[in-house]
TIZADO-704306 format. One record per residue: residue number from 0; residue in one letter; chain; x, y, z of N, C-alpha, C in turn. Coordinates in nm, 4 decimals. Example, Ala and Ser with C-alpha at 12.3 -4.5 7.8 and 13.67 -1.06 7.14 Angstrom:
BEGIN
R  seq  type  mol       npx       npy       npz      capx      capy      capz       cpx       cpy       cpz
R    0     A    A    1.3190   -0.5690    0.7800    1.2300   -0.4500    0.7800    1.3200   -0.3300    0.7800
R    1     S    A    1.2850   -0.2250    0.7080    1.3670   -0.1060    0.7140    1.2900    0.0030    0.7870
END
This chain:
BEGIN
R  seq  type  mol       npx       npy       npz      capx      capy      capz       cpx       cpy       cpz
R    0     M    A   -9.9068    8.0801   -6.2768   -9.7706    8.0548   -6.2952   -9.6574    8.1268   -6.3690
R    1     I    A   -9.5501    8.1188   -6.3364   -9.4621    8.2078   -6.3581   -9.4330    8.1647   -6.5384
R    2     S    A   -9.4261    8.2268   -6.6406   -9.4122    8.1530   -6.7994   -9.2375    8.1244   -6.7771
R    3     N    A   -9.2215    8.0054   -6.8939   -9.0813    8.0890   -6.8902   -9.0058    8.1487   -6.9847
R    4     T    A   -9.0382    8.2601   -7.0172   -9.0356    8.3531   -7.1012   -9.0050    8.4732   -6.9942
R    5     K    A   -9.0787    8.4855   -6.9023   -9.0450    8.5972   -6.7801   -8.9418    8.5257   -6.6943
R    6     I    A   -8.8973    8.3534   -6.6729   -8.8574    8.3105   -6.6285   -8.6753    8.3571   -6.6922
R    7     I    A   -8.6952    8.3116   -6.8118   -8.5741    8.3816   -6.8609   -8.5230    8.4960   -6.8793
R    8     K    A   -8.6016    8.5894   -6.9106   -8.6092    8.6812   -6.8461   -8.5119    8.7804   -6.7707
R    9     K    A   -8.5898    8.6715   -6.6475   -8.5802    8.7606   -6.5401   -8.3804    8.7239   -6.4809
R   10     Y    A   -8.3092    8.6081   -6.5116   -8.2332    8.5475   -6.5153   -8.1086    8.5635   -6.6186
R   11     Y    A   -8.1591    8.6159   -6.7045   -8.0958    8.6679   -6.8496   -7.9799    8.7388   -6.8124
R   12     K    A   -7.9692    8.8194   -6.7617   -7.8644    8.8990   -6.7796   -7.7974    8.8835   -6.6409
R   13     P    A   -7.8301    8.8025   -6.5430   -7.7192    8.7558   -6.4451   -7.6458    8.6590   -6.4998
R   14     L    A   -7.7084    8.5712   -6.5653   -7.6528    8.4806   -6.5971   -7.5216    8.5210   -6.7069
R   15     M    A   -7.5826    8.6018   -6.7948   -7.4710    8.6467   -6.8983   -7.3900    8.7073   -6.8621
R   16     L    A   -7.3879    8.7779   -6.7169   -7.2345    8.8691   -6.6671   -7.1674    8.7595   -6.5919
R   17     F    A   -7.2693    8.6413   -6.5107   -7.1540    8.5717   -6.4599   -7.0636    8.4874   -6.5677
R   18     I    A   -7.1423    8.4847   -6.6794   -7.0267    8.3662   -6.8011   -6.9440    8.4606   -6.8250
R   19     L    A   -6.9878    8.5381   -6.8465   -6.8874    8.6953   -6.8990   -6.7406    8.7012   -6.7900
R   20     T    A   -6.8302    8.7039   -6.6511   -6.7113    8.7513   -6.5848   -6.6106    8.6338   -6.5541
R   21     G    A   -6.6912    8.4970   -6.5799   -6.5980    8.3570   -6.5727   -6.4834    8.3838   -6.7032
R   22     I    A   -6.5419    8.3722   -6.8160   -6.4401    8.3868   -6.9162   -6.3503    8.5284   -6.8844
R   23     I    A   -6.3507    8.6371   -6.8886   -6.2412    8.7297   -6.8473   -6.1404    8.6774   -6.7785
R   24     T    A   -6.2158    8.6295   -6.6031   -6.1367    8.5475   -6.4930   -6.0158    8.4570   -6.5758
R   25     Y    A   -6.0946    8.3916   -6.6082   -6.0052    8.2783   -6.7014   -5.8764    8.3129   -6.8301
R   26     F    A   -5.9133    8.4018   -6.8589   -5.8189    8.4772   -6.9485   -5.6723    8.5517   -6.9150
R   27     I    A   -5.7212    8.6314   -6.7610   -5.6735    8.7015   -6.7194   -5.5483    8.6063   -6.6153
R   28     L    A   -5.6276    8.4899   -6.5644   -5.5379    8.3834   -6.4772   -5.4308    8.3535   -6.6003
R   29     H    A   -5.4922    8.2928   -6.6864   -5.4056    8.2040   -6.8122   -5.3237    8.2908   -6.8322
R   30     S    A   -5.3315    8.4164   -6.8653   -5.2168    8.5223   -6.8849   -5.1137    8.5417   -6.8038
R   31     K    A   -5.1673    8.5458   -6.6422   -5.1049    8.5391   -6.5650   -4.9990    8.4305   -6.5735
R   32     V    A   -5.0151    8.3270   -6.5420   -4.9496    8.2196   -6.5426   -4.8491    8.1777   -6.6606
R   33     I    A   -4.9001    8.1964   -6.7951   -4.8347    8.2074   -6.9214   -4.6559    8.3547   -6.8760
R   34     K    A   -4.6959    8.4589   -6.8405   -4.6673    8.5787   -6.8195   -4.5455    8.5490   -6.6593
R   35     N    A   -4.5667    8.4615   -6.5596   -4.4829    8.4423   -6.4791   -4.3572    8.3144   -6.5657
R   36     I    A   -4.4341    8.2415   -6.6405   -4.3644    8.1286   -6.7258   -4.2425    8.1370   -6.8182
R   37     S    A   -4.2889    8.2472   -6.8842   -4.1672    8.3356   -7.0321   -4.0739    8.3211   -7.0251
R   38     H    A   -4.0216    8.3666   -6.9158   -3.8699    8.3794   -6.9172   -3.7573    8.2430   -6.9010
R   39     Y    A   -3.8798    8.1180   -6.8857   -3.7968    8.0063   -6.8947   -3.7495    7.9818   -7.0596
R   40     D    A   -3.6125    7.9630   -7.0826   -3.6215    7.8816   -7.2303   -3.7087    7.7394   -7.2625
R   41     K    A   -3.7152    7.7360   -7.3713   -3.8151    7.6393   -7.4192   -3.7508    7.5327   -7.5021
R   42     R    A   -3.7774    7.3983   -7.4793   -3.6862    7.3191   -7.5690   -3.7301    7.1808   -7.6023
R   43     K    A   -3.7411    7.1024   -7.7029   -3.7635    7.0319   -7.7374   -3.6738    6.8935   -7.6535
R   44     L    A   -3.7319    6.8041   -7.5899   -3.6976    6.6979   -7.4640   -3.6606    6.5712   -7.5445
R   45     D    A   -3.5266    6.5822   -7.5492   -3.4799    6.3960   -7.5782   -3.4524    6.3372   -7.4811
R   46     I    A   -3.5408    6.2177   -7.4220   -3.5153    6.1277   -7.3702   -3.4299    6.1069   -7.2637
R   47     N    A   -3.3028    6.0852   -7.3989   -3.1323    6.0647   -7.3274   -3.0810    6.1796   -7.2950
R   48     D    A   -3.1667    6.2711   -7.2954   -3.1411    6.4057   -7.1966   -3.1772    6.4376   -7.0352
R   49     I    A   -3.2733    6.3175   -7.0049   -3.2975    6.2902   -6.8818   -3.1954    6.2145   -6.8045
R   50     K    A   -3.2162    6.2529   -6.6528   -3.0964    6.1953   -6.5947   -3.1658    6.1120   -6.4531
R   51     T    A   -3.1050    6.0402   -6.4030   -3.2040    5.9932   -6.2865   -3.1516    6.1329   -6.1364
R   52     G    A   -3.2572    6.1629   -6.1253   -3.2596    6.2997   -6.0340   -3.3011    6.4146   -6.0668
R   53     D    A   -3.3067    6.4181   -6.2001   -3.3895    6.5335   -6.2814   -3.4952    6.5294   -6.2020
R   54     L    A   -3.5410    6.6749   -6.1818   -3.6804    6.7108   -6.0944   -3.7481    6.8216   -6.2356
R   55     F    A   -3.8925    6.7262   -6.2091   -3.9953    6.7886   -6.2958   -4.0986    6.8802   -6.2413
R   56     L    A   -4.1150    6.9636   -6.2739   -4.2700    7.0798   -6.2186   -4.3524    7.0413   -6.3061
R   57     L    A   -4.5074    7.0704   -6.3030   -4.5817    7.0910   -6.3596   -4.6892    7.1806   -6.3489
R   58     S    A   -4.6951    7.2513   -6.4144   -4.8455    7.3641   -6.4246   -4.9516    7.3211   -6.4886
R   59     Y    A   -5.0684    7.3226   -6.4417   -5.1794    7.2881   -6.4756   -5.2601    7.3786   -6.5411
R   60     T    A   -5.3631    7.3742   -6.6354   -5.4125    7.5084   -6.7211   -5.5377    7.5040   -6.7275
R   61     R    A   -5.6497    7.4003   -6.6269   -5.6993    7.3921   -6.6008   -5.7817    7.4893   -6.5041
R   62     N    A   -5.9076    7.5270   -6.5278   -5.9431    7.6754   -6.4356   -5.9400    7.6603   -6.3261
R   63     I    A   -5.9603    7.5345   -6.2340   -5.9497    7.5593   -6.1030   -5.7816    7.6102   -6.0739
R   64     H    A   -5.7048    7.5349   -6.1341   -5.5614    7.5511   -6.1289   -5.5251    7.6799   -6.1525
R   65     L    A   -5.5593    7.7229   -6.2236   -5.5298    7.8828   -6.2852   -5.5751    7.9205   -6.1697
R   66     L    A   -5.6651    7.9463   -6.0980   -5.7622    8.0229   -5.9531   -5.6708    8.0107   -5.8699
R   67     V    A   -5.6354    7.8786   -5.8149   -5.5603    7.8387   -5.6737   -5.4594    7.8865   -5.6702
R   68     N    A   -5.3779    7.8580   -5.8410   -5.2235    7.9172   -5.8792   -5.1959    8.0769   -5.8477
R   69     A    A   -5.2886    8.1228   -5.8761   -5.2909    8.2926   -5.8946   -5.3059    8.3121   -5.7623
R   70     M    A   -5.4146    8.2367   -5.6609   -5.4564    8.3130   -5.5313   -5.2942    8.2598   -5.4588
R   71     L    A   -5.2608    8.1499   -5.4969   -5.1385    8.1371   -5.3963   -4.9961    8.1940   -5.4108
R   72     G    A   -4.9971    8.2071   -5.5552   -4.8670    8.3143   -5.6226   -4.8260    8.1942   -5.6899
R   73     M    A   -4.8424    8.0732   -5.7192   -4.7473    8.0037   -5.7179   -4.8021    7.9651   -5.9379
R   74     N    A   -4.6595    7.9453   -5.9603   -4.6331    7.8918   -6.0823   -4.6721    7.7704   -6.1444
R   75     F    A   -4.5533    7.6595   -6.0346   -4.6063    7.5236   -6.0962   -4.6155    7.4800   -5.9593
R   76     T    A   -4.7379    7.3430   -5.9344   -4.7905    7.2981   -5.8122   -4.7332    7.1208   -5.7787
R   77     H    A   -4.6695    7.0842   -5.8780   -4.6491    6.9070   -5.8357   -4.5186    6.8702   -5.9150
R   78     P    A   -4.4672    6.8036   -5.7784   -4.2966    6.7636   -5.8833   -4.3218    6.6098   -5.9025
R   79     S    A   -4.2303    6.5857   -5.9918   -4.2188    6.4393   -6.0298   -4.0505    6.4368   -6.0452
R   80     I    A   -3.9814    6.3061   -6.0125   -3.8535    6.2850   -6.0587   -3.8195    6.2046   -6.1453
R   81     A    A   -3.6837    6.1967   -6.1878   -3.6977    6.1024   -6.3278   -3.5971    5.9664   -6.2352
R   82     L    A   -3.5648    5.8630   -6.2616   -3.5593    5.7805   -6.2486   -3.5085    5.6508   -6.3631
R   83     W    A   -3.3633    5.6134   -6.3718   -3.3131    5.5556   -6.4780   -3.3282    5.3486   -6.3664
R   84     E    A   -3.4130    5.2819   -6.3927   -3.3641    5.1181   -6.3821   -3.3478    5.0449   -6.4789
R   85     D    A   -3.2300    4.9584   -6.4804   -3.2439    4.8511   -6.5887   -3.2655    4.9030   -6.7267
R   86     G    A   -3.2159    5.0100   -6.8074   -3.2567    5.0915   -6.9054   -3.3721    5.1478   -6.9364
R   87     K    A   -3.4391    5.1377   -6.8670   -3.6124    5.2206   -6.8707   -3.5904    5.3368   -6.7571
R   88     L    A   -3.6730    5.4295   -6.8180   -3.6926    5.5453   -6.7575   -3.8457    5.5820   -6.6538
R   89     F    A   -3.8306    5.5774   -6.5458   -3.9221    5.6135   -6.4511   -3.9448    5.7697   -6.4210
R   90     M    A   -4.0862    5.7489   -6.3772   -4.1154    5.9380   -6.3063   -4.1510    5.8656   -6.1576
R   91     V    A   -4.1076    5.9043   -6.0422   -4.1302    5.8678   -5.9212   -4.2523    6.0338   -5.8456
R   92     E    A   -4.3216    5.9910   -5.7913   -4.4537    6.0778   -5.7774   -4.5765    6.0386   -5.6780
R   93     Y    A   -4.6112    6.1446   -5.6387   -4.7386    6.0866   -5.5471   -4.8403    6.1627   -5.5845
R   94     A    A   -4.8659    6.0623   -5.6609   -5.0575    6.1331   -5.7477   -5.1545    6.0081   -5.7910
R   95     E    A   -5.2036    6.0709   -5.8668   -5.3545    5.9920   -5.8747   -5.3666    6.0204   -6.0386
R   96     Y    A   -5.3766    5.8935   -6.0921   -5.4322    5.9077   -6.2380   -5.5812    5.8090   -6.2191
R   97     P    A   -5.5955    5.8604   -6.3946   -5.7468    5.7624   -6.4209   -5.7337    5.6218   -6.3860
R   98     V    A   -5.6519    5.5702   -6.4261   -5.6363    5.4225   -6.4734   -5.4811    5.3735   -6.3968
R   99     K    A   -5.5167    5.2948   -6.2806   -5.4045    5.1681   -6.2253   -5.3029    5.2364   -6.1435
R  100     Y    A   -5.2953    5.3862   -6.1753   -5.1825    5.4554   -6.0707   -5.2667    5.5509   -5.9714
R  101     D    A   -5.1912    5.5245   -5.8636   -5.2899    5.5785   -5.7696   -5.1890    5.5840   -5.6166
R  102     G    A   -5.1142    5.6942   -5.5455   -5.0265    5.6945   -5.4398   -4.8896    5.7050   -5.4996
R  103     F    A   -4.8319    5.6710   -5.4088   -4.6411    5.7031   -5.4289   -4.6499    5.6249   -5.5813
R  104     L    A   -4.6099    5.6243   -5.6416   -4.5640    5.6108   -5.7889   -4.4380    5.5713   -5.8593
R  105     K    A   -4.4234    5.4412   -5.9265   -4.2981    5.4654   -6.0360   -4.3697    5.4445   -6.1897
R  106     I    A   -4.3715    5.5465   -6.2365   -4.4337    5.5279   -6.3802   -4.3535    5.5601   -6.5459
R  107     P    A   -4.3797    5.4419   -6.5982   -4.2974    5.4670   -6.6946   -4.3045    5.6102   -6.8174
R  108     F    A   -4.1925    5.6452   -6.7938   -4.1663    5.7574   -6.8656   -4.2947    5.8297   -6.9895
R  109     E    A   -4.3060    5.6892   -7.0823   -4.3591    5.6962   -7.1366   -4.5438    5.7711   -7.1534
R  110     E    A   -4.5942    5.6869   -7.0515   -4.7251    5.7142   -7.0067   -4.7269    5.8305   -6.8944
R  111     W    A   -4.6048    5.8394   -6.8206   -4.6321    6.0085   -6.7524   -4.6404    6.0917   -6.8371
R  112     I    A   -4.5670    6.0981   -6.9444   -4.6187    6.2470   -7.0428   -4.6967    6.2293   -7.0903
R  113     R    A   -4.7845    6.1186   -7.1813   -4.9350    6.0752   -7.1909   -5.0426    6.1585   -7.0977
R  114     F    A   -5.0238    6.0904   -6.9708   -5.1147    6.1610   -6.8741   -5.1141    6.3202   -6.8736
R  115     N    A   -4.9815    6.3562   -6.8656   -4.9190    6.5204   -6.8287   -4.9169    6.6071   -6.9520
R  116     K    A   -4.9450    6.5818   -7.0630   -4.9556    6.6118   -7.1759   -5.0315    6.7603   -7.2288
R  117     N    A   -5.1228    6.7479   -7.1383   -5.1687    6.9204   -7.1700   -5.1379    7.0171   -7.0228
R  118     T    A   -5.0089    6.9557   -6.9722   -4.9663    7.0501   -6.8335   -4.8624    7.1415   -6.9134
R  119     V    A   -4.8084    7.2323   -6.8254   -4.6836    7.2900   -6.8698   -4.5836    7.2301   -6.7627
R  120     I    A   -4.4487    7.2015   -6.8068   -4.3507    7.0821   -6.7558   -4.2039    7.1444   -6.7795
R  121     L    A   -4.2078    7.1797   -6.6276   -4.0386    7.2237   -6.6455   -3.9592    7.1719   -6.5752
R  122     K    A   -3.8026    7.1502   -6.6609   -3.7670    6.9805   -6.6083   -3.6097    7.0585   -6.5676
R  123     N    A   -3.5671    7.0527   -6.4192   -3.4627    7.1047   -6.3926   -3.3537    7.0259   -6.3303
R  124     S    A   -3.2383    7.0150   -6.4229   -3.1306    6.9191   -6.4237   -3.0203    6.9347   -6.2632
R  125     L    A   -3.0058    6.7818   -6.2657   -2.9585    6.8194   -6.1231   -2.8058    6.7442   -6.1428
R  126     F    A   -2.7223    6.7934   -6.1483   -2.5816    6.8129   -6.1983   -2.5086    6.7528   -6.0735
R  127     I    A   -2.4334    6.6551   -6.1027   -2.3231    6.5574   -5.9634   -2.1728    6.6052   -5.9915
R  128     K    A   -2.1045    6.6621   -5.9075   -1.9593    6.6872   -5.9206   -1.9417    6.5526   -5.9756
R  129     N    A   -1.8142    6.5431   -6.0792   -1.7324    6.4724   -6.1439   -1.8539    6.3218   -6.1774
R  130     D    A   -1.9065    6.3975   -6.2470   -2.0632    6.2795   -6.2519   -2.0425    6.1831   -6.3427
R  131     S    A   -2.0671    6.0360   -6.3273   -2.0334    5.9125   -6.3717   -2.1682    5.8381   -6.3769
R  132     I    A   -2.1526    5.6993   -6.3928   -2.2858    5.6194   -6.4281   -2.2801    5.5488   -6.2855
R  133     I    A   -2.1777    5.5324   -6.1947   -2.1998    5.4502   -6.0973   -2.2496    5.5752   -5.9925
R  134     K    A   -2.2123    5.6743   -5.9916   -2.2419    5.7950   -5.9028   -2.4322    5.8165   -5.9588
R  135     R    A   -2.4555    5.8167   -6.0721   -2.6267    5.8060   -6.1039   -2.6793    5.6894   -6.0688
R  136     E    A   -2.6478    5.5644   -6.0720   -2.6793    5.4426   -6.0425   -2.7058    5.3956   -5.8978
R  137     I    A   -2.5922    5.4633   -5.7987   -2.5664    5.4879   -5.6393   -2.7241    5.5990   -5.5934
R  138     L    A   -2.7548    5.7071   -5.6627   -2.8631    5.7504   -5.6081   -2.9755    5.6878   -5.6739
R  139     A    A   -3.0419    5.6088   -5.7762   -3.0863    5.5369   -5.8421   -3.1733    5.4276   -5.7197
R  140     N    A   -3.0443    5.4025   -5.6557   -3.0723    5.2826   -5.5341   -3.1107    5.3880   -5.4484
R  141     N    A   -3.0631    5.4712   -5.3970   -3.0998    5.5542   -5.2287   -3.3030    5.5822   -5.2981
R  142     I    A   -3.3104    5.6307   -5.3710   -3.4263    5.6349   -5.4750   -3.5300    5.5334   -5.4464
R  143     L    A   -3.4914    5.4374   -5.4776   -3.5573    5.3483   -5.5037   -3.5595    5.2832   -5.3887
R  144     N    A   -3.5166    5.2840   -5.3078   -3.4741    5.1875   -5.1694   -3.5857    5.3214   -5.0722
R  145     T    A   -3.6029    5.4336   -5.1038   -3.6828    5.5041   -5.0085   -3.8076    5.4949   -5.0572
R  146     Y    A   -3.8666    5.5000   -5.2145   -3.9830    5.4055   -5.2817   -4.0285    5.3201   -5.2103
R  147     Y    A   -3.9446    5.2337   -5.2533   -4.0241    5.0938   -5.2066   -4.0394    5.0312   -5.0411
R  148     N    A   -3.9568    5.1536   -4.9767   -4.0006    5.1554   -4.8250   -4.1240    5.2199   -4.7709
R  149     Y    A   -4.1543    5.3228   -4.8328   -4.2649    5.3459   -4.8088   -4.3862    5.3234   -4.8914
R  150     K    A   -4.3791    5.3146   -5.0277   -4.4341    5.2459   -5.1164   -4.6286    5.1779   -5.0603
R  151     E    A   -4.6168    5.0939   -4.9442   -4.7442    5.0276   -4.9408   -4.7882    5.1668   -4.8153
R  152     K    A   -4.7157    5.2166   -4.7387   -4.7757    5.3281   -4.6599   -4.8432    5.4457   -4.7120
R  153     F    A   -4.8032    5.4473   -4.8474   -4.8778    5.5428   -4.9189   -4.8836    5.5002   -5.0420
R  154     N    A   -4.9996    5.4129   -5.0505   -5.0318    5.3608   -5.1705   -5.1636    5.4026   -5.2308
R  155     N    A   -5.2368    5.4762   -5.1222   -5.3639    5.5663   -5.1829   -5.3271    5.7126   -5.1951
R  156     F    A   -5.3659    5.7965   -5.2996   -5.3460    5.9490   -5.2771   -5.4545    5.9739   -5.1948
R  157     D    A   -5.4073    6.0389   -5.1609   -5.5072    6.1441   -4.9801   -5.4034    6.3017   -4.9947
R  158     G    A   -5.4062    6.3327   -5.1121   -5.2885    6.4634   -5.1038   -5.3879    6.5988   -5.1216
R  159     N    A   -5.5161    6.5767   -5.1841   -5.5742    6.6992   -5.1933   -5.6329    6.7750   -5.0938
R  160     F    A   -5.6476    6.9175   -5.1184   -5.6769    6.9747   -4.9990   -5.8051    6.9038   -4.8722
R  161     N    A   -5.6923    6.9422   -4.8006   -5.7817    6.9407   -4.6463   -5.7294    7.0063   -4.5203
R  162     L    A   -5.8430    7.0054   -4.4209   -5.8224    7.0806   -4.3284   -5.6403    7.0633   -4.2112
R  163     N    A   -5.6234    6.9406   -4.2481   -5.4664    6.9216   -4.1769   -5.3583    7.0169   -4.2323
R  164     M    A   -5.3604    7.0553   -4.3431   -5.2972    7.1735   -4.4202   -5.2874    7.2505   -4.3447
R  165     Y    A   -5.3446    7.3237   -4.2204   -5.3090    7.4237   -4.1517   -5.1112    7.4706   -4.1380
R  166     R    A   -5.1087    7.3346   -4.0990   -4.9281    7.3606   -4.1076   -4.8489    7.3852   -4.2378
R  167     F    A   -4.9285    7.4462   -4.3204   -4.8405    7.5183   -4.4083   -4.8610    7.6482   -4.3849
R  168     F    A   -4.9233    7.7074   -4.2761   -4.9314    7.8587   -4.2363   -4.9357    7.9035   -4.1244
R  169     L    A   -4.7971    7.7936   -4.0508   -4.7319    7.7704   -3.8857   -4.6191    7.7925   -3.9178
R  170     K    A   -4.5385    7.8142   -3.8573   -4.4008    7.8459   -3.8189   -4.3327    7.7068   -3.8806
R  171     Y    A   -4.2545    7.6669   -3.9275   -4.2157    7.5791   -3.9832   -4.1037    7.5084   -3.8578
R  172     G    A   -4.1408    7.3656   -3.8193   -4.0301    7.2883   -3.7119   -3.9160    7.2168   -3.7941
R  173     N    A   -3.8669    7.1017   -3.7480   -3.7656    7.0687   -3.7873   -3.8329    6.9071   -3.8557
R  174     Y    A   -3.7121    6.8893   -3.8896   -3.6843    6.7800   -4.0261   -3.7680    6.6766   -3.9584
R  175     K    A   -3.8718    6.5699   -4.0364   -3.9228    6.4530   -3.9616   -3.9437    6.4088   -4.0612
R  176     S    A   -3.9853    6.2135   -4.0526   -3.9652    6.1419   -4.1042   -4.1410    6.1601   -4.1936
R  177     I    A   -4.1697    6.1125   -4.3217   -4.2819    6.1776   -4.3441   -4.4102    6.0857   -4.3147
R  178     E    A   -4.3697    6.0016   -4.2312   -4.5022    5.8629   -4.1094   -4.5652    5.9723   -4.0213
R  179     K    A   -4.4515    6.0892   -3.9873   -4.5231    6.1662   -3.8664   -4.6686    6.2590   -3.9309
R  180     Y    A   -4.6609    6.2538   -4.0508   -4.7500    6.3584   -4.1630   -4.8897    6.2706   -4.1283
R  181     K    A   -4.9961    6.3869   -4.1292   -5.1344    6.3046   -4.1473   -5.2180    6.3712   -4.3005
R  182     N    A   -5.2058    6.2584   -4.4222   -5.2437    6.3151   -4.5229   -5.1732    6.3995   -4.5826
R  183     P    A   -5.0174    6.3327   -4.6000   -4.8979    6.4398   -4.6806   -4.9139    6.4511   -4.8153
R  184     T    A   -4.8827    6.5772   -4.8739   -4.9369    6.6203   -5.0276   -4.7939    6.5578   -5.1006
R  185     C    A   -4.8257    6.6125   -5.2392   -4.6990    6.5362   -5.3396   -4.6131    6.6482   -5.3111
R  186     T    A   -4.5920    6.7312   -5.2553   -4.4707    6.8366   -5.2191   -4.3665    6.7885   -5.0466
R  187     E    A   -4.4830    6.7266   -5.0128   -4.3873    6.7028   -4.8794   -4.3061    6.5539   -4.9011
R  188     I    A   -4.4022    6.4907   -4.9686   -4.3427    6.3440   -5.0181   -4.2153    6.3280   -5.1320
R  189     L    A   -4.2124    6.4426   -5.2028   -4.0934    6.4594   -5.3249   -3.9829    6.4863   -5.2518
R  190     A    A   -4.0300    6.6121   -5.0783   -3.9266    6.6479   -5.0315   -3.8838    6.5428   -4.9615
R  191     F    A   -3.9310    6.4977   -4.8991   -3.9101    6.3603   -4.8674   -3.7883    6.2822   -4.9048
R  192     L    A   -3.8244    6.2310   -5.0534   -3.7641    6.1512   -5.1268   -3.6252    6.2551   -5.1545
R  193     I    A   -3.6072    6.3343   -5.2095   -3.5122    6.4050   -5.1782   -3.4288    6.4043   -5.1062
R  194     C    A   -3.4595    6.4485   -4.9623   -3.3748    6.4436   -4.8734   -3.3137    6.2717   -4.8034
R  195     E    A   -3.4141    6.2240   -4.8348   -3.3901    6.0697   -4.7568   -3.2815    5.9958   -4.8625
R  196     S    A   -3.3052    6.0555   -5.0192   -3.2150    5.9681   -5.1125   -3.0768    6.0443   -5.1258
R  197     G    A   -3.0154    6.1123   -5.0388   -2.9369    6.2519   -5.0134   -2.9082    6.3430   -5.1394
R  198     I    A   -2.9691    6.3460   -5.1979   -2.9608    6.4975   -5.2885   -2.9603    6.6062   -5.1549
R  199     A    A   -3.0290    6.6357   -5.0854   -3.0182    6.7563   -5.0105   -3.0084    6.7130   -4.8750
R  200     K    A   -3.0352    6.7957   -4.7666   -2.9712    6.7973   -4.6146   -3.0880    6.8217   -4.5607
R  201     K    A   -3.1275    6.7437   -4.4553   -3.2536    6.7452   -4.3600   -3.2727    6.8598   -4.2528
R  202     T    A   -3.2620    6.9233   -4.3243   -3.2276    7.0666   -4.2131   -3.3598    7.1557   -4.2263
R  203     K    A   -3.4817    7.1150   -4.2824   -3.6016    7.1631   -4.2843   -3.7251    7.1410   -4.2587
R  204     S    A   -3.8427    7.1273   -4.2080   -3.9287    7.0233   -4.1971   -4.0261    7.0172   -4.3483
R  205     L    A   -4.0933    6.9377   -4.3963   -4.1469    6.8735   -4.5037   -4.2585    7.0199   -4.5673
R  206     E    A   -4.3159    7.0446   -4.4725   -4.4214    7.1615   -4.5120   -4.3626    7.3031   -4.5536
R  207     Y    A   -4.2194    7.2908   -4.5077   -4.1735    7.4163   -4.6153   -4.1556    7.4031   -4.7448
R  208     Y    A   -4.1252    7.2466   -4.8076   -4.1164    7.2888   -4.9237   -4.1999    7.2851   -5.0451
R  209     Q    A   -4.2673    7.3992   -5.0209   -4.3848    7.4233   -5.0873   -4.3241    7.4434   -5.2446
R  210     P    A   -4.4601    7.4538   -5.3541   -4.3818    7.4511   -5.4919   -4.2912    7.5331   -5.5226
R  211     S    A   -4.2690    7.6394   -5.5385   -4.1946    7.7607   -5.5256   -4.0560    7.6836   -5.5095
R  212     K    A   -4.0337    7.5815   -5.3683   -3.9038    7.5389   -5.3499   -3.8560    7.4853   -5.4247
R  213     F    A   -3.9215    7.4114   -5.5055   -3.8393    7.2887   -5.5974   -3.7954    7.3682   -5.7293
R  214     I    A   -3.8491    7.4537   -5.7562   -3.7489    7.5192   -5.8428   -3.6213    7.5716   -5.8738
R  215     G    A   -3.5324    7.4713   -5.9259   -3.4042    7.4704   -5.9292   -3.3411    7.4458   -5.8090
R  216     F    A   -3.4969    7.3057   -5.7268   -3.4079    7.2910   -5.6438   -3.3260    7.4094   -5.5420
R  217     S    A   -3.4248    7.4982   -5.5246   -3.3538    7.6603   -5.5245   -3.3891    7.6504   -5.3170
R  218     G    A   -3.5057    7.6200   -5.2481   -3.5406    7.5611   -5.1612   -3.4824    7.4676   -5.0408
R  219     F    A   -3.3996    7.3944   -5.1207   -3.3370    7.2724   -5.0570   -3.1739    7.3252   -5.0398
R  220     D    A   -3.1679    7.2936   -4.9393   -2.9921    7.2723   -4.8853   -2.9245    7.1760   -4.9583
R  221     L    A   -2.9001    7.1739   -5.0646   -2.8315    7.0291   -5.1303   -2.6752    7.0087   -5.1292
R  222     N    A   -2.6619    6.8902   -5.0847   -2.5540    6.8054   -5.0124   -2.4290    6.8741   -5.1393
R  223     E    A   -2.3099    6.8903   -5.0858   -2.1550    6.9339   -5.1685   -2.1760    6.9135   -5.2635
R  224     E    A   -2.2334    6.7936   -5.3462   -2.2079    6.7308   -5.4802   -2.2830    6.7275   -5.5940
R  225     Y    A   -2.3637    6.8107   -5.5151   -2.5013    6.8142   -5.5931   -2.5247    6.9456   -5.6594
R  226     N    A   -2.5918    7.0221   -5.7500   -2.6142    7.1334   -5.7949   -2.7309    7.1407   -5.9263
R  227     C    A   -2.8113    7.2628   -5.9538   -2.8962    7.2702   -6.0249   -2.8379    7.3644   -6.1324
R  228     K    A   -2.8045    7.3658   -6.2609   -2.7495    7.4784   -6.3191   -2.8487    7.5203   -6.4558
R  229     E    A   -2.9301    7.4371   -6.4539   -2.9937    7.4757   -6.5715   -3.1993    7.4154   -6.5534
R  230     N    A   -3.2661    7.5028   -6.5854   -3.4154    7.4905   -6.6062   -3.4976    7.5159   -6.7009
R  231     Y    A   -3.5488    7.4427   -6.7785   -3.6056    7.4860   -6.9097   -3.7943    7.4092   -6.9278
R  232     I    A   -3.8439    7.4730   -6.9885   -4.0016    7.4610   -7.0570   -3.9653    7.2931   -7.1249
R  233     I    A   -4.0947    7.2148   -7.1080   -4.0188    7.1127   -7.2099   -4.1225    7.1528   -7.3627
R  234     D    A   -4.1093    7.1476   -7.4642   -4.1949    7.2102   -7.5824   -4.2510    7.0547   -7.5788
R  235     L    A   -4.3472    7.0458   -7.5822   -4.4455    6.8800   -7.5885   -4.4340    6.8592   -7.7429
R  236     K    A   -4.4669    6.9458   -7.8289   -4.5110    6.9797   -7.9392   -4.3916    6.8798   -8.0198
END
């Protein structure tokens, strides 16, 4: 019978090498993510600076997310859009959280920021030509109409990696309703929301809108009265 000492000696070096490789990989990936977002301004956020239509992008800092981000060349992976309703601020997104929230969501901002306190958050400010309270309310109603029309169809989050995502590697087709997609991702549902609410034109298929396209709304053909003039990292401290 092999003694425990011999087993330890046999696997000690490979195990230490594996651990060391993991540590080095983590710091390389973490440094790469930090470097790629270092050019953004960093500001403390006042809730009153948030307007309906502002787009928030999350960069997760867990090891697996850093690895996936580095492999795909992405700095941010998950979008959410701000919505004011009856004097309260909400975030609309397709996601899953540990308690009570799952699917196509409208979450109170205070809870959303608590769930995402350990992420890097990029705020993309949506500007409207000749902006007014009425124009923001019209936009809020458009977002809400789309949200309530599709909330029950996507009441369970099913946007994790699956074989149906082969579409991201094919030639992009024409715009079509989110109902045509099997296992849509968070980016596809938010792109659908942005187009259906009138912020952007329906010129591209939803799978075209990968995370980098959301930064500054850069991948969207925005309608004439909309544009994005600034984005910055939120200082959660």
